[in-house]
MARPA-156458 format. One record per residue (C-alpha): residue in one letter; x, y, z; residue number from 0. Coordinates in pm, whole numbers. Example, Ala and Ser with C-alpha at 12.3 -4.5 7.8 and 13.67 -1.06 7.14 Angstrom:
2
aa: A, x: 1230, y: -450, z: 780, i: 0
aa: S, x: 1367, y: -106, z: 714, i: 1
END
This chain:
331
aa: M, x: 0, y: 0, z: 0, i: 0
aa: A, x: 138, y: 342, z: -99, i: 1
aa: I, x: 127, y: 664, z: 100, i: 2
aa: G, x: -212, y: 832, z: 67, i: 3
aa: S, x: -77, y: 1167, z: -52, i: 4
aa: G, x: 122, y: 1328, z: -329, i: 5
aa: L, x: 434, y: 1163, z: -186, i: 6
aa: A, x: 335, y: 847, z: -373, i: 7
aa: A, x: 269, y: 1020, z: -706, i: 8
aa: S, x: 459, y: 942, z: -1025, i: 9
aa: I, x: 481, y: 1056, z: -1384, i: 10
aa: G, x: 607, y: 850, z: -1676, i: 11
aa: F, x: 654, y: 903, z: -2049, i: 12
aa: A, x: 694, y: 710, z: -2372, i: 13
aa: A, x: 724, y: 822, z: -2733, i: 14
aa: E, x: 432, y: 707, z: -2945, i: 15
aa: S, x: 474, y: 543, z: -3284, i: 16
aa: T, x: 125, y: 653, z: -3388, i: 17
aa: Y, x: -41, y: 969, z: -3260, i: 18
aa: G, x: -280, y: 887, z: -2977, i: 19
aa: T, x: -192, y: 517, z: -2954, i: 20
aa: Y, x: -90, y: 408, z: -2605, i: 21
aa: V, x: 268, y: 308, z: -2534, i: 22
aa: A, x: 357, y: 195, z: -2182, i: 23
aa: P, x: 581, y: 453, z: -2010, i: 24
aa: T, x: 949, y: 369, z: -1990, i: 25
aa: R, x: 1095, y: 703, z: -1873, i: 26
aa: F, x: 1009, y: 827, z: -1524, i: 27
aa: L, x: 1118, y: 1161, z: -1385, i: 28
aa: E, x: 1090, y: 1336, z: -1054, i: 29
aa: Y, x: 857, y: 1634, z: -1086, i: 30
aa: I, x: 727, y: 1929, z: -886, i: 31
aa: K, x: 362, y: 1933, z: -990, i: 32
aa: A, x: 130, y: 1832, z: -1274, i: 33
aa: D, x: -217, y: 1945, z: -1373, i: 34
aa: L, x: -294, y: 1728, z: -1675, i: 35
aa: K, x: -670, y: 1710, z: -1723, i: 36
aa: K, x: -936, y: 1564, z: -1945, i: 37
aa: K, x: -1136, y: 1830, z: -2128, i: 38
aa: K, x: -1480, y: 1731, z: -2254, i: 39
aa: N, x: -1732, y: 1923, z: -2461, i: 40
aa: V, x: -2079, y: 1852, z: -2324, i: 41
aa: V, x: -2400, y: 1943, z: -2508, i: 42
aa: Q, x: -2742, y: 1921, z: -2347, i: 43
aa: G, x: -3009, y: 1825, z: -2597, i: 44
aa: G, x: -3383, y: 1858, z: -2567, i: 45
aa: G, x: -3652, y: 2112, z: -2631, i: 46
aa: L, x: -4007, y: 2198, z: -2537, i: 47
aa: A, x: -4195, y: 1883, z: -2441, i: 48
aa: A, x: -4557, y: 1940, z: -2343, i: 49
aa: G, x: -4500, y: 2078, z: -1993, i: 50
aa: R, x: -4177, y: 1903, z: -1895, i: 51
aa: I, x: -3996, y: 2157, z: -1678, i: 52
aa: A, x: -3642, y: 2011, z: -1677, i: 53
aa: Q, x: -3412, y: 1851, z: -1929, i: 54
aa: L, x: -3364, y: 1476, z: -1952, i: 55
aa: G, x: -3027, y: 1333, z: -1858, i: 56
aa: S, x: -3056, y: 1098, z: -2153, i: 57
aa: R, x: -3023, y: 1398, z: -2385, i: 58
aa: R, x: -2682, y: 1497, z: -2245, i: 59
aa: V, x: -2394, y: 1394, z: -2475, i: 60
aa: V, x: -2017, y: 1438, z: -2495, i: 61
aa: T, x: -1939, y: 1551, z: -2849, i: 62
aa: S, x: -1560, y: 1574, z: -2823, i: 63
aa: E, x: -1274, y: 1539, z: -2577, i: 64
aa: S, x: -908, y: 1630, z: -2544, i: 65
aa: V, x: -633, y: 1685, z: -2287, i: 66
aa: E, x: -491, y: 2010, z: -2153, i: 67
aa: G, x: -257, y: 2126, z: -1878, i: 68
aa: G, x: 109, y: 2072, z: -1809, i: 69
aa: F, x: 372, y: 1985, z: -1553, i: 70
aa: E, x: 681, y: 2134, z: -1389, i: 71
aa: L, x: 1011, y: 1973, z: -1299, i: 72
aa: E, x: 1374, y: 2046, z: -1222, i: 73
aa: V, x: 1618, y: 2027, z: -1512, i: 74
aa: A, x: 1849, y: 1744, z: -1412, i: 75
aa: N, x: 2178, y: 1591, z: -1522, i: 76
aa: K, x: 1996, y: 1283, z: -1654, i: 77
aa: G, x: 1677, y: 1196, z: -1837, i: 78
aa: M, x: 1585, y: 1525, z: -2006, i: 79
aa: G, x: 1646, y: 1423, z: -2367, i: 80
aa: L, x: 1304, y: 1280, z: -2452, i: 81
aa: L, x: 1122, y: 1595, z: -2340, i: 82
aa: L, x: 1371, y: 1823, z: -2515, i: 83
aa: A, x: 1329, y: 1635, z: -2843, i: 84
aa: H, x: 950, y: 1664, z: -2828, i: 85
aa: L, x: 954, y: 2030, z: -2724, i: 86
aa: L, x: 1197, y: 2144, z: -2991, i: 87
aa: G, x: 1093, y: 1899, z: -3262, i: 88
aa: S, x: 1449, y: 1773, z: -3256, i: 89
aa: S, x: 1593, y: 1457, z: -3407, i: 90
aa: A, x: 1902, y: 1461, z: -3185, i: 91
aa: T, x: 2059, y: 1139, z: -3065, i: 92
aa: P, x: 2328, y: 1106, z: -2796, i: 93
aa: V, x: 2680, y: 1117, z: -2942, i: 94
aa: Q, x: 2965, y: 975, z: -2735, i: 95
aa: Q, x: 3236, y: 1227, z: -2654, i: 96
aa: G, x: 3598, y: 1116, z: -2680, i: 97
aa: A, x: 3538, y: 750, z: -2593, i: 98
aa: T, x: 3418, y: 854, z: -2247, i: 99
aa: A, x: 3094, y: 812, z: -2052, i: 100
aa: A, x: 2984, y: 1159, z: -2168, i: 101
aa: Y, x: 2721, y: 1188, z: -2442, i: 102
aa: L, x: 2616, y: 1508, z: -2620, i: 103
aa: Q, x: 2260, y: 1570, z: -2735, i: 104
aa: A, x: 2250, y: 1868, z: -2974, i: 105
aa: H, x: 1884, y: 1968, z: -2994, i: 106
aa: T, x: 1779, y: 2222, z: -3258, i: 107
aa: V, x: 1428, y: 2344, z: -3334, i: 108
aa: G, x: 1220, y: 2192, z: -3609, i: 109
aa: D, x: 872, y: 2077, z: -3699, i: 110
aa: N, x: 726, y: 1854, z: -3427, i: 111
aa: I, x: 491, y: 1661, z: -3656, i: 112
aa: G, x: 499, y: 1290, z: -3573, i: 113
aa: K, x: 623, y: 1355, z: -3219, i: 114
aa: S, x: 372, y: 1267, z: -2950, i: 115
aa: L, x: 393, y: 1116, z: -2605, i: 116
aa: T, x: 194, y: 889, z: -2383, i: 117
aa: I, x: 206, y: 1042, z: -2035, i: 118
aa: Q, x: 86, y: 846, z: -1733, i: 119
aa: H, x: 23, y: 1032, z: -1409, i: 120
aa: G, x: -1, y: 820, z: -1096, i: 121
aa: V, x: -235, y: 1004, z: -856, i: 122
aa: P, x: -267, y: 864, z: -501, i: 123
aa: D, x: -601, y: 858, z: -320, i: 124
aa: L, x: -627, y: 875, z: 58, i: 125
aa: T, x: -646, y: 497, z: 92, i: 126
aa: G, x: -296, y: 468, z: -52, i: 127
aa: T, x: -408, y: 341, z: -393, i: 128
aa: V, x: -229, y: 513, z: -681, i: 129
aa: R, x: -478, y: 576, z: -960, i: 130
aa: P, x: -338, y: 575, z: -1315, i: 131
aa: F, x: -451, y: 860, z: -1538, i: 132
aa: T, x: -312, y: 803, z: -1885, i: 133
aa: F, x: -296, y: 1079, z: -2144, i: 134
aa: K, x: -241, y: 980, z: -2507, i: 135
aa: G, x: -141, y: 1188, z: -2805, i: 136
aa: C, x: 40, y: 1448, z: -2593, i: 137
aa: K, x: 232, y: 1718, z: -2775, i: 138
aa: L, x: 448, y: 1975, z: -2597, i: 139
aa: S, x: 309, y: 2308, z: -2714, i: 140
aa: G, x: 519, y: 2543, z: -2502, i: 141
aa: A, x: 764, y: 2571, z: -2217, i: 142
aa: E, x: 935, y: 2810, z: -1980, i: 143
aa: F, x: 1282, y: 2761, z: -1832, i: 144
aa: S, x: 1397, y: 2980, z: -1545, i: 145
aa: C, x: 1658, y: 3023, z: -1275, i: 146
aa: K, x: 1725, y: 3303, z: -1026, i: 147
aa: V, x: 1976, y: 3373, z: -752, i: 148
aa: G, x: 2001, y: 3074, z: -519, i: 149
aa: E, x: 1750, y: 2863, z: -713, i: 150
aa: L, x: 1742, y: 2552, z: -929, i: 151
aa: L, x: 1695, y: 2549, z: -1306, i: 152
aa: T, x: 1334, y: 2449, z: -1367, i: 153
aa: M, x: 1110, y: 2399, z: -1668, i: 154
aa: S, x: 734, y: 2416, z: -1701, i: 155
aa: L, x: 587, y: 2233, z: -2000, i: 156
aa: D, x: 249, y: 2293, z: -2167, i: 157
aa: V, x: 68, y: 1986, z: -2299, i: 158
aa: D, x: -196, y: 1947, z: -2569, i: 159
aa: G, x: -331, y: 1592, z: -2579, i: 160
aa: R, x: -582, y: 1378, z: -2764, i: 161
aa: Q, x: -741, y: 1152, z: -2505, i: 162
aa: A, x: -745, y: 1076, z: -2135, i: 163
aa: S, x: -796, y: 720, z: -2017, i: 164
aa: E, x: -820, y: 529, z: -1690, i: 165
aa: V, x: -819, y: 172, z: -1826, i: 166
aa: E, x: -443, y: 124, z: -1859, i: 167
aa: T, x: -257, y: -44, z: -1574, i: 168
aa: L, x: -29, y: 174, z: -1363, i: 169
aa: V, x: 332, y: 119, z: -1469, i: 170
aa: A, x: 558, y: 112, z: -1164, i: 171
aa: A, x: 796, y: 406, z: -1165, i: 172
aa: S, x: 1161, y: 322, z: -1218, i: 173
aa: L, x: 1369, y: 626, z: -1133, i: 174
aa: A, x: 1731, y: 674, z: -1231, i: 175
aa: T, x: 1998, y: 699, z: -962, i: 176
aa: G, x: 2260, y: 970, z: -939, i: 177
aa: V, x: 2019, y: 1241, z: -1054, i: 178
aa: A, x: 2107, y: 1599, z: -956, i: 179
aa: P, x: 1958, y: 1933, z: -1065, i: 180
aa: F, x: 2137, y: 2210, z: -1249, i: 181
aa: H, x: 2143, y: 2522, z: -1033, i: 182
aa: W, x: 2237, y: 2887, z: -991, i: 183
aa: A, x: 2601, y: 2834, z: -892, i: 184
aa: Q, x: 2662, y: 2654, z: -1225, i: 185
aa: M, x: 2513, y: 2929, z: -1443, i: 186
aa: S, x: 2684, y: 3179, z: -1672, i: 187
aa: V, x: 2551, y: 3419, z: -1934, i: 188
aa: K, x: 2743, y: 3516, z: -2246, i: 189
aa: L, x: 2684, y: 3780, z: -2513, i: 190
aa: G, x: 2858, y: 3876, z: -2836, i: 191
aa: T, x: 2925, y: 3748, z: -3184, i: 192
aa: F, x: 2791, y: 3399, z: -3248, i: 193
aa: G, x: 3060, y: 3144, z: -3165, i: 194
aa: A, x: 3268, y: 3399, z: -2974, i: 195
aa: E, x: 3033, y: 3503, z: -2694, i: 196
aa: A, x: 3193, y: 3632, z: -2372, i: 197
aa: A, x: 3069, y: 3607, z: -2014, i: 198
aa: V, x: 2894, y: 3914, z: -1873, i: 199
aa: S, x: 2849, y: 4024, z: -1511, i: 200
aa: G, x: 2552, y: 4144, z: -1312, i: 201
aa: V, x: 2293, y: 3881, z: -1414, i: 202
aa: K, x: 2054, y: 3784, z: -1133, i: 203
aa: G, x: 1819, y: 3554, z: -1318, i: 204
aa: F, x: 1661, y: 3463, z: -1648, i: 205
aa: S, x: 1363, y: 3302, z: -1815, i: 206
aa: V, x: 1330, y: 3158, z: -2166, i: 207
aa: K, x: 988, y: 3083, z: -2312, i: 208
aa: F, x: 894, y: 2865, z: -2609, i: 209
aa: D, x: 557, y: 2913, z: -2777, i: 210
aa: R, x: 480, y: 2666, z: -3052, i: 211
aa: G, x: 163, y: 2777, z: -3233, i: 212
aa: M, x: -34, y: 2473, z: -3345, i: 213
aa: A, x: -370, y: 2400, z: -3504, i: 214
aa: S, x: -497, y: 2205, z: -3205, i: 215
aa: E, x: -870, y: 2195, z: -3283, i: 216
aa: R, x: -858, y: 1944, z: -3570, i: 217
aa: F, x: -1181, y: 1762, z: -3491, i: 218
aa: Y, x: -1318, y: 1579, z: -3795, i: 219
aa: A, x: -1615, y: 1353, z: -3863, i: 220
aa: G, x: -1547, y: 984, z: -3831, i: 221
aa: A, x: -1299, y: 1015, z: -3543, i: 222
aa: G, x: -1538, y: 958, z: -3253, i: 223
aa: G, x: -1492, y: 1307, z: -3115, i: 224
aa: L, x: -1112, y: 1279, z: -3096, i: 225
aa: K, x: -881, y: 1528, z: -3263, i: 226
aa: A, x: -629, y: 1468, z: -3540, i: 227
aa: E, x: -265, y: 1542, z: -3464, i: 228
aa: P, x: -205, y: 1916, z: -3419, i: 229
aa: I, x: 23, y: 2076, z: -3678, i: 230
aa: M, x: 224, y: 2396, z: -3669, i: 231
aa: N, x: 21, y: 2692, z: -3794, i: 232
aa: D, x: 223, y: 2987, z: -3666, i: 233
aa: F, x: 582, y: 3101, z: -3634, i: 234
aa: L, x: 776, y: 2953, z: -3345, i: 235
aa: K, x: 825, y: 3222, z: -3081, i: 236
aa: V, x: 1117, y: 3220, z: -2839, i: 237
aa: S, x: 1143, y: 3503, z: -2591, i: 238
aa: G, x: 1247, y: 3569, z: -2236, i: 239
aa: S, x: 1388, y: 3811, z: -1984, i: 240
aa: I, x: 1714, y: 3869, z: -1802, i: 241
aa: E, x: 1731, y: 4042, z: -1462, i: 242
aa: V, x: 2053, y: 4240, z: -1413, i: 243
aa: D, x: 2229, y: 4493, z: -1197, i: 244
aa: L, x: 2393, y: 4777, z: -1390, i: 245
aa: V, x: 2750, y: 4649, z: -1386, i: 246
aa: N, x: 2843, y: 4720, z: -1748, i: 247
aa: K, x: 2616, y: 4955, z: -1943, i: 248
aa: A, x: 2737, y: 4819, z: -2278, i: 249
aa: D, x: 2612, y: 4467, z: -2213, i: 250
aa: F, x: 2238, y: 4529, z: -2198, i: 251
aa: A, x: 2145, y: 4900, z: -2179, i: 252
aa: D, x: 2346, y: 5002, z: -2486, i: 253
aa: R, x: 2221, y: 4709, z: -2690, i: 254
aa: F, x: 1864, y: 4800, z: -2596, i: 255
aa: A, x: 1916, y: 5166, z: -2686, i: 256
aa: A, x: 2073, y: 5087, z: -3024, i: 257
aa: D, x: 1836, y: 4791, z: -3091, i: 258
aa: S, x: 2144, y: 4593, z: -3184, i: 259
aa: A, x: 2141, y: 4216, z: -3207, i: 260
aa: T, x: 2364, y: 3984, z: -3009, i: 261
aa: S, x: 2409, y: 3613, z: -2967, i: 262
aa: L, x: 2299, y: 3494, z: -2623, i: 263
aa: V, x: 2429, y: 3185, z: -2445, i: 264
aa: I, x: 2292, y: 3073, z: -2108, i: 265
aa: E, x: 2495, y: 2783, z: -1976, i: 266
aa: F, x: 2492, y: 2552, z: -1677, i: 267
aa: V, x: 2807, y: 2346, z: -1623, i: 268
aa: G, x: 2803, y: 2079, z: -1355, i: 269
aa: P, x: 3051, y: 1818, z: -1232, i: 270
aa: L, x: 3309, y: 1648, z: -1451, i: 271
aa: I, x: 3193, y: 1330, z: -1627, i: 272
aa: A, x: 3526, y: 1232, z: -1779, i: 273
aa: S, x: 3829, y: 1388, z: -1950, i: 274
aa: T, x: 3724, y: 1745, z: -2044, i: 275
aa: Y, x: 3349, y: 1674, z: -2056, i: 276
aa: Y, x: 3120, y: 1814, z: -1788, i: 277
aa: Q, x: 2750, y: 1779, z: -1719, i: 278
aa: T, x: 2610, y: 2065, z: -1928, i: 279
aa: F, x: 2282, y: 2229, z: -2018, i: 280
aa: R, x: 2325, y: 2514, z: -2266, i: 281
aa: F, x: 2086, y: 2745, z: -2450, i: 282
aa: T, x: 2223, y: 2916, z: -2760, i: 283
aa: L, x: 2018, y: 3191, z: -2925, i: 284
aa: P, x: 2227, y: 3329, z: -3215, i: 285
aa: M, x: 2024, y: 3650, z: -3257, i: 286
aa: V, x: 1830, y: 3826, z: -2983, i: 287
aa: F, x: 1709, y: 4183, z: -2943, i: 288
aa: F, x: 1651, y: 4345, z: -2602, i: 289
aa: D, x: 1324, y: 4533, z: -2559, i: 290
aa: G, x: 1395, y: 4721, z: -2237, i: 291
aa: D, x: 1495, y: 4919, z: -2045, i: 292
aa: T, x: 1681, y: 5247, z: -2000, i: 293
aa: P, x: 1841, y: 5234, z: -1653, i: 294
aa: T, x: 1649, y: 5430, z: -1390, i: 295
aa: V, x: 1703, y: 5506, z: -1021, i: 296
aa: D, x: 1439, y: 5415, z: -766, i: 297
aa: G, x: 1588, y: 5515, z: -433, i: 298
aa: P, x: 1923, y: 5441, z: -270, i: 299
aa: D, x: 1957, y: 5077, z: -377, i: 300
aa: V, x: 2180, y: 4958, z: -660, i: 301
aa: T, x: 2058, y: 5022, z: -1014, i: 302
aa: S, x: 1893, y: 4715, z: -1162, i: 303
aa: G, x: 1624, y: 4619, z: -1407, i: 304
aa: G, x: 1481, y: 4364, z: -1641, i: 305
aa: Y, x: 1567, y: 4318, z: -2008, i: 306
aa: P, x: 1300, y: 4130, z: -2203, i: 307
aa: F, x: 1433, y: 3980, z: -2525, i: 308
aa: V, x: 1303, y: 3815, z: -2839, i: 309
aa: A, x: 1492, y: 3566, z: -3054, i: 310
aa: Q, x: 1492, y: 3596, z: -3433, i: 311
aa: L, x: 1660, y: 3411, z: -3716, i: 312
aa: D, x: 2001, y: 3536, z: -3822, i: 313
aa: G, x: 1960, y: 3370, z: -4162, i: 314
aa: T, x: 2225, y: 3106, z: -4098, i: 315
aa: N, x: 2183, y: 2933, z: -3761, i: 316
aa: P, x: 1885, y: 2772, z: -3588, i: 317
aa: L, x: 1659, y: 3007, z: -3393, i: 318
aa: V, x: 1760, y: 2832, z: -3071, i: 319
aa: S, x: 1945, y: 2517, z: -2975, i: 320
aa: I, x: 1993, y: 2327, z: -2651, i: 321
aa: D, x: 2309, y: 2125, z: -2592, i: 322
aa: Y, x: 2279, y: 1863, z: -2321, i: 323
aa: I, x: 2580, y: 1663, z: -2202, i: 324
aa: S, x: 2503, y: 1374, z: -1970, i: 325
aa: T, x: 2571, y: 1004, z: -1928, i: 326
aa: D, x: 2246, y: 914, z: -2107, i: 327
aa: T, x: 2313, y: 683, z: -2401, i: 328
aa: T, x: 1953, y: 710, z: -2526, i: 329
aa: L, x: 1681, y: 970, z: -2517, i: 330
END
C-alpha cells in the first residue's frame, strides 16, 4: 500500500509510434507538480416537451474530448532528452564524446509533426491506492525555463493531448539513480558574436519561453470526437527576460538603446563526467534583441532592471538550440 498523498505520485513518459496510440511509459522523472486534465465538450439536448420543466439526462452527450494542462520539474543531469526532443521537434541522438561516458545531445528546433507522447500520471487517493490517469497523443506546445539567484533550473511544460484514459494499468515508476539538478552556482551568461560570446556580469536571473503555435482543434467527422494530430500553424516564438544589476552599461542598456542584435548563451556546467566533458545544459540563441529598459534610479539601492528579449533568425543558424551533455546513451 502506498502513501495516501502526493508523496506516492509518479509521472512516466513514452514516445508514441502513432499519434494517440498508447505506449507503456518507460521514462520516469521526478517532478514538482502536474495538472494534466481531461477536457470534454458537453451538449445538453432537448426542447419543449408538453409541460416538462427540466431537461432529460438521456439527452446529455459528450461531443468531443481532449487533454490540456502541463507539468513542472527540475532540469536534471539525466533523463531530459526525450522531453527536449519533443519540445523542440528535434531529431538529436546522444553522441559519445571522446570514448568517455559523456554523451552530447544537440537539440535544434524543427517541426514537431509525428512527435507525440503517452504520459501516465499516478495520482494517489487517501487509501494509498495510486490511480493511473493516462494521457495519449500528448504534444508539448510550449515551455518556460527559469533560474534566479540561489535557485534551481526548472522547466514548465504545456501539454496538448488527444485523449485521457483510466483503463491502462499503472506502470511502476523506475527512477534513475545519481540524478542531480542544475542550479544557480553553475550558471553563466554570455553575449557577443555567435561562436565567440563572452561572459557578462551582473545577471541575477533569467527566463526563456517557447511558444509553438499549433492547429490544435482538428476535430473531424469519423474520429469519434477525438482530434487529429495538431500541426504547426504559426511562427515559433522564443522570448524571455534577463534580470541584471547595472555592472556594465554596454552589455544590456546600450544594446537596448541601439536595438542591436547579439548572440545569447545561457549555460549551466556541472561536475566532470570524464576527460574534459562536464555535465552541461546550454541554451544558444544566435540572434536576440533586447526590448527594455533604459536604466532608472528608484531610491538608494543599486541600479537594476529587467531586459525582455526576443529571438529571431540570423539567416544562418537555428533560432535556438539546446546542448545537453550527460551520461544518457539514449533519449
